[in-house]
N, C-alpha and C positions, 0 to 999 in steps of 0.2 A: 511674248511681251513680258508677262509676269505670272508668277504662280501664287495662288492664295496662301500658301503656307511658307512663303519666303520671309526673310527677316528684315527686308528693306522698309524704310519709312516712305509713306506716300502722302501726297497732298491732294485733296479733292478740290476741284475748281469747277467753275462753270464758264462757258463761253457764250458769246452772243454772235449769232450767225444768221444771215439772211435765209429765209425759209427756202427759197429756190436753191441756194447752195447746199443747205442741209438735205434737201430732197435728192440732189445729185449724189451726195455722199451715201445717203440711205439706199438708193438704187444700186450703187456700186457695191456697198457692203452686202446687200442681199444677194447679188450675183456671185460674190465670193463666199457666201455662206458664213458671213461674219456679222457682228453687230456694228452699228454706226459708231458706238463708243470705241470699239476696238480700232476701227479705221482712223478715227480722229487721233487716238493715242499714237498709232503707228506713224501717222503723218507728222505729228509733233516731235516724236522721238527721232525719226529719220532726219528731220530738219535740224534738230539740235546736234546730232552726231555728225552731220555732213557740213555744217556751217561752223568753222572754227572761230568765228567772230565773237561767239558768246562763251564757249567752253574750251578749256584746255583739258584733254582727256586724262592727263596725269592727275588733275584735281579730282576727277571722278573716282579713280581707283586707289586713292590714298587711304 
């Protein structure tokens, strides 16, 4: 995902999610030896990179 010593800018945000959905993510993260936050970030990043309706990859790497 990211390294704590990189030079990228980050935005902290919060999300609202139903408790039962969060528990599903938490269980999956635990099975993968990851944090729930890691899994949520991965899901969001995968969505952004796989859906070209929002981003043009050329804009990211300029």
